[in-house]
C-alpha positions as CSV (number, residue, x, y, z in Angstrom):
1,X,3.1,47.1,-8.7
2,X,-0.7,46.5,-8.7
3,X,-1.9,42.9,-9.1
4,X,-4.6,41.9,-11.6
5,X,-6.8,38.9,-11.7
6,X,-6.0,36.7,-14.7
7,X,-8.5,34.5,-16.5
8,X,-8.9,33.0,-19.9
9,X,-6.4,31.1,-22.1
10,X,-2.7,31.6,-22.1
11,X,-1.5,34.5,-24.3
12,X,0.0,33.8,-27.7
13,X,3.6,34.7,-28.6
14,X,6.1,34.1,-31.4
15,X,9.2,32.4,-29.9
16,X,8.9,29.1,-28.0
17,X,11.2,26.9,-26.0
18,X,11.0,23.2,-25.7
19,X,9.8,21.6,-22.5
20,X,11.1,18.3,-21.1
21,X,9.1,16.5,-18.5
22,X,11.4,14.7,-15.9
23,X,11.1,12.5,-12.9
24,X,8.5,9.8,-12.9
25,X,6.7,10.9,-16.1
26,X,9.7,10.5,-18.5
27,X,11.0,12.5,-21.4
28,X,8.4,14.6,-23.4
29,X,8.1,14.2,-27.1
30,X,8.4,17.4,-29.2
31,X,5.9,18.6,-31.8
32,X,7.0,21.3,-34.3
33,X,4.1,23.6,-35.0
34,X,5.0,26.5,-37.3
35,X,8.3,27.1,-35.7
36,X,7.0,26.6,-32.2
37,X,7.2,23.5,-30.0
38,X,4.3,22.1,-28.0
39,X,5.5,19.5,-25.5
40,X,3.6,16.3,-25.4
41,X,3.3,13.8,-22.6
42,X,3.5,10.0,-22.9
43,X,-0.3,9.9,-22.3
44,X,-0.7,11.7,-25.6
45,X,-2.1,15.1,-24.4
46,X,-0.5,18.1,-25.9
47,X,-0.9,21.8,-26.2
48,X,-2.9,24.2,-24.1
49,X,-6.1,22.1,-23.9
50,X,-4.3,19.9,-21.3
51,X,-3.0,22.7,-19.2
52,X,-4.2,23.1,-15.6
53,X,-7.1,25.5,-14.9
54,X,-5.6,28.8,-13.9
55,X,-8.8,30.9,-13.7
56,X,-8.6,33.3,-10.8
57,X,-4.8,33.4,-10.7
58,X,-3.0,36.7,-9.8
59,X,-0.3,38.0,-12.2
60,X,2.2,40.0,-10.2
61,X,4.9,40.5,-12.8
62,X,6.2,39.6,-16.2
63,X,9.8,38.7,-16.7
64,X,12.1,37.3,-19.4
65,X,12.3,33.5,-19.1
66,X,16.1,33.8,-18.7
67,X,15.7,35.8,-15.5
68,X,13.5,33.4,-13.6
69,X,14.7,32.6,-10.1
70,X,13.8,29.8,-7.6
71,X,10.7,30.5,-5.6
72,X,8.8,32.2,-8.5
73,X,5.4,30.8,-9.5
74,X,4.4,30.8,-13.2
75,X,1.7,29.8,-15.6
76,X,4.0,27.2,-17.1
77,X,2.9,23.5,-17.1
78,X,3.9,20.3,-19.0
79,X,1.5,21.3,-21.8
80,X,2.6,24.9,-22.2
81,X,4.6,26.6,-24.8
82,X,7.1,29.0,-23.2
83,X,7.9,32.3,-24.9
84,X,10.5,35.0,-24.3
85,X,8.6,36.4,-21.3
86,X,6.7,34.6,-18.6
87,X,3.9,35.7,-16.3
88,X,4.9,35.5,-12.7
89,X,1.9,34.5,-10.6
90,X,1.1,34.9,-6.9
91,X,2.1,31.5,-5.3
92,X,-1.0,31.7,-3.1
93,X,-3.3,31.7,-6.2
94,X,-3.7,29.0,-8.8
95,X,-0.5,28.5,-10.7
96,X,1.0,25.9,-13.1
97,X,4.4,25.5,-11.6
98,X,7.1,26.9,-9.3
99,X,10.7,27.4,-10.2
100,X,12.9,25.4,-7.8
101,X,16.3,25.5,-9.5
102,X,18.1,27.2,-12.4
103,X,21.4,26.7,-14.1
104,X,23.3,27.7,-17.2
105,X,25.1,25.4,-19.6
106,X,28.8,26.2,-20.2
107,X,29.8,27.8,-23.4
108,X,30.6,25.6,-26.3
109,X,29.0,23.9,-29.3
110,X,25.3,23.2,-29.1
111,X,24.8,19.8,-27.4
112,X,22.7,17.0,-28.9
113,X,19.1,16.5,-27.6
114,X,20.3,13.5,-25.6
115,X,23.1,15.6,-23.9
116,X,20.7,18.4,-23.1
117,X,18.2,16.0,-21.5
118,X,20.9,14.1,-19.6
119,X,22.2,17.3,-18.0
120,X,18.7,18.6,-17.4
121,X,17.6,15.3,-15.7
122,X,20.8,15.3,-13.6
123,X,20.6,18.9,-12.4
124,X,16.9,19.2,-12.0
125,X,16.5,15.7,-10.6
126,X,19.1,16.2,-7.9
127,X,17.5,19.5,-6.8
128,X,14.0,18.0,-6.9
129,X,15.0,15.0,-4.7
130,X,16.4,17.3,-2.1
131,X,13.6,19.8,-1.5
132,X,10.4,19.2,-3.5
133,X,7.2,17.3,-2.3
134,X,7.4,13.7,-3.6
135,X,3.9,13.8,-5.0
136,X,4.9,16.4,-7.6
137,X,7.1,15.9,-10.6
138,X,9.2,18.4,-12.6
139,X,9.9,19.8,-16.0
140,X,12.8,21.8,-17.5
141,X,13.2,23.8,-20.6
142,X,16.2,23.3,-22.9
143,X,17.5,26.3,-24.9
144,X,16.9,26.1,-28.6
145,X,19.9,26.2,-31.0
146,X,19.0,29.7,-32.0
147,X,19.0,30.9,-28.4
148,X,22.3,29.1,-27.8
149,X,23.8,30.9,-30.7
150,X,23.1,34.3,-29.1
151,X,24.4,33.2,-25.7
152,X,21.2,32.2,-24.0
153,X,22.1,28.8,-22.3
154,X,19.7,29.3,-19.3
155,X,17.7,26.4,-18.0
156,X,14.9,26.6,-15.4
157,X,13.6,23.6,-13.4
158,X,9.9,23.8,-12.4
159,X,7.8,21.6,-10.1
160,X,4.4,20.7,-11.4
161,X,1.5,18.5,-10.4
162,X,1.9,15.0,-11.8
163,X,-1.7,15.0,-13.0
164,X,-1.7,18.5,-14.6
165,X,-3.7,20.1,-11.9
166,X,-3.0,23.7,-10.7
167,X,-0.9,24.2,-7.6
168,X,-2.5,26.4,-4.9
169,X,0.4,27.2,-2.6
170,X,4.2,27.6,-2.5
171,X,6.2,24.4,-2.4
172,X,7.2,24.8,1.2
173,X,3.5,24.9,2.2
174,X,2.6,22.0,-0.1
175,X,5.4,19.9,1.4
176,X,3.9,20.4,4.9
177,X,0.4,19.5,3.7
178,X,1.6,16.2,2.0
179,X,-1.7,15.3,0.3
180,X,-2.1,11.6,-0.4
181,X,-1.6,10.5,-3.9
182,X,-0.3,7.4,-5.7
183,X,3.1,9.2,-5.9
184,X,3.3,9.6,-2.1
185,X,3.4,6.0,-1.2
186,X,7.2,6.2,-0.7
187,X,6.7,8.7,2.1
188,X,4.1,6.4,3.7
189,X,6.3,3.3,3.6
190,X,7.9,3.7,7.0
191,X,4.5,4.3,8.7
192,X,3.0,1.4,6.8
193,X,5.9,-0.8,7.8
194,X,5.3,0.0,11.5
195,X,1.6,-0.7,11.1
196,X,2.1,-4.0,9.3
197,X,4.7,-5.1,11.8
198,X,2.5,-4.2,14.8
199,X,-0.5,-6.0,13.1
200,X,1.6,-9.1,12.5
201,X,2.8,-9.1,16.1
202,X,-0.7,-8.8,17.4
203,X,-1.9,-11.6,15.2
204,X,1.0,-13.8,16.2
205,X,0.5,-13.1,19.9
206,X,-3.3,-13.7,19.6
207,X,-2.8,-17.0,17.8
208,X,-0.2,-18.2,20.3
209,X,-2.4,-17.2,23.3
210,X,-5.4,-19.0,21.7
211,X,-3.3,-22.1,21.0
212,X,-2.0,-22.3,24.5
213,X,-5.4,-21.8,26.0
214,X,-6.9,-24.6,23.9
215,X,-3.9,-26.9,24.7
216,X,-4.3,-26.3,28.4
217,X,-8.1,-27.0,28.3
218,X,-7.6,-30.2,26.1
219,X,-4.9,-31.3,28.5
220,X,-7.5,-31.3,31.3
221,X,-9.9,-33.2,29.1
222,X,-7.3,-35.8,28.0
223,X,-6.3,-36.4,31.6
224,X,-10.0,-37.0,32.5
225,X,-10.4,-39.5,29.7
226,X,-7.2,-41.5,30.4
227,X,-4.9,-39.9,27.8
228,X,-1.5,-38.4,28.6
229,X,-2.0,-34.7,28.9
230,X,1.2,-33.8,27.1
231,X,-0.4,-34.8,23.8
232,X,-2.6,-31.7,24.0
233,X,0.5,-29.5,23.6
234,X,1.9,-31.0,20.4
235,X,0.6,-29.5,17.1
236,X,-1.2,-32.0,14.9
237,X,-0.9,-34.7,17.6
238,X,-3.4,-32.6,19.6
239,X,-6.1,-32.9,16.9
240,X,-5.0,-36.5,16.1
241,X,-5.7,-37.5,19.7
242,X,-9.0,-35.6,19.8
243,X,-10.2,-37.4,16.7
244,X,-9.3,-40.8,18.1
245,X,-11.0,-39.9,21.4
246,X,-14.2,-39.4,19.4
247,X,-13.8,-42.7,17.6
248,X,-12.5,-41.2,14.4
249,X,-9.3,-42.0,12.6
250,X,-6.5,-39.6,13.5
251,X,-5.4,-39.6,9.8
252,X,-8.1,-37.0,9.1
253,X,-5.8,-34.4,10.6
254,X,-3.6,-34.5,7.6
255,X,-6.3,-33.1,5.4
256,X,-5.7,-29.8,7.1
257,X,-2.5,-29.5,5.1
258,X,-4.4,-29.6,1.8
259,X,-6.1,-26.4,0.5
260,X,-9.7,-26.8,1.4
261,X,-9.1,-30.0,3.2
262,X,-9.4,-28.4,6.6
263,X,-13.1,-28.1,6.1
264,X,-13.4,-31.9,5.8
265,X,-11.1,-32.4,8.7
266,X,-13.2,-30.1,10.8
267,X,-16.3,-32.1,10.0
268,X,-14.8,-35.3,11.5
269,X,-13.5,-33.3,14.5
270,X,-17.0,-32.1,15.2
271,X,-18.4,-35.6,14.8
272,X,-15.8,-36.8,17.3
273,X,-16.7,-33.9,19.7
274,X,-20.3,-34.8,19.5
275,X,-19.6,-38.4,20.5
276,X,-17.3,-37.3,23.3
277,X,-20.1,-35.2,24.5
278,X,-22.4,-38.2,24.6
279,X,-19.8,-40.1,26.7
280,X,-20.2,-37.1,29.2
281,X,-24.0,-37.3,29.0
282,X,-24.2,-34.0,27.0
283,X,-26.6,-33.2,24.2
284,X,-26.0,-31.5,20.8
285,X,-26.0,-28.1,22.4
286,X,-22.6,-28.9,23.8
287,X,-21.3,-29.5,20.3
288,X,-22.5,-26.0,19.3
289,X,-20.5,-24.6,22.2
290,X,-17.5,-26.6,21.1
291,X,-17.6,-25.4,17.5
292,X,-17.4,-21.8,18.6
293,X,-15.6,-22.0,21.9
294,X,-13.6,-25.2,21.9
295,X,-11.5,-24.3,24.9
296,X,-14.7,-23.7,27.0
297,X,-16.1,-27.0,25.7
298,X,-12.9,-28.8,26.9
299,X,-12.8,-27.0,30.2
300,X,-16.4,-28.0,31.0
301,X,-16.0,-31.6,30.1
302,X,-12.7,-31.9,31.9
303,X,-14.2,-30.4,35.1
304,X,-14.0,-32.1,38.4
305,X,-17.7,-32.9,38.6
306,X,-18.0,-34.4,35.1
307,X,-18.2,-38.1,34.7
308,X,-16.8,-39.9,31.7
309,X,-18.8,-43.0,30.6
310,X,-17.5,-44.3,27.2
311,X,-19.9,-47.2,27.5
312,X,-22.7,-44.8,26.6
313,X,-21.4,-44.7,23.1
314,X,-22.4,-48.3,22.4
315,X,-25.9,-47.6,23.8
316,X,-26.3,-44.9,21.1
317,X,-24.9,-47.1,18.4
318,X,-21.5,-45.5,18.1
319,X,-18.1,-47.2,18.1
320,X,-15.9,-46.9,21.2
321,X,-13.1,-44.4,21.5
322,X,-9.8,-45.4,19.8
323,X,-7.7,-43.9,22.7
324,X,-8.1,-43.5,26.4
325,X,-10.6,-45.1,28.7
326,X,-13.0,-47.4,26.9
327,X,-10.7,-48.1,24.0
328,X,-9.5,-51.6,23.2
329,X,-6.1,-50.8,24.7
330,X,-7.5,-49.3,27.9
331,X,-10.8,-50.5,29.2
332,X,-13.1,-48.1,30.9
333,X,-12.6,-47.5,34.6
334,X,-15.6,-47.0,37.0
């Protein structure tokens, strides 16, 4: 059979089925228009104006709706009225949907709308979850009461784009491409979990390494100034001791527990670092180094060739240290 290029609006017809949009979008409302039913989404769009652009699609066949089979691509979308016959489109050209499952209701009295939708959601939803790309959604078409009366109880489940865009390839190809969308976050969750875990691990290891490096450098400085080096390894006590070595109250460390208080606490730490630098005969440039690289600052001051002279603080008008050599509890050693 020869293929023709299809363009323009969907063709009119006389008999319509009702579409139900499943999955993440919900159940479609139904509009009765002169005996036909236009499906309507929860966003309020209805009718052909909201259908995907199928210009340039290739019509390869026309079949009765009740003879659709999985793997066939059609012009049907969530905003399409379906008639007795359906255009079968080439799956490699723009198309509105692809049939991925079909079933037939058992004989009996015509079910209620709720019963029809419950069975449709169950049957179409189960097949969708097992083989359709997660960034798509699905619709199905319940038989009308008139069709049921003549023995037509056929239902087709069709995969469509959740944003009413035309599909451009078969479902198997689309599944391998996995374009990113807001509906594909579930598929990215495992990878995101690995990335977040790795990032958290790197941050933790970096923080721990930085803390240990700073503690080791301050231990050298504390030993140089007559303070037990173990105090450099204890959180909070480390900063408490550094504040007191600089003639500041150690209580400023607790401001670090208050939102925004760490800024104030840091100011007093820097004041103390400046005064400690004076006791080592260093100028304000040493403070700048300490603000950005505190472990380097502590390593330099705690070096073998550095001389600690807390009496220099009084010569500059500053109070003596509250801990270590030069404090009231431990006079300076020369």
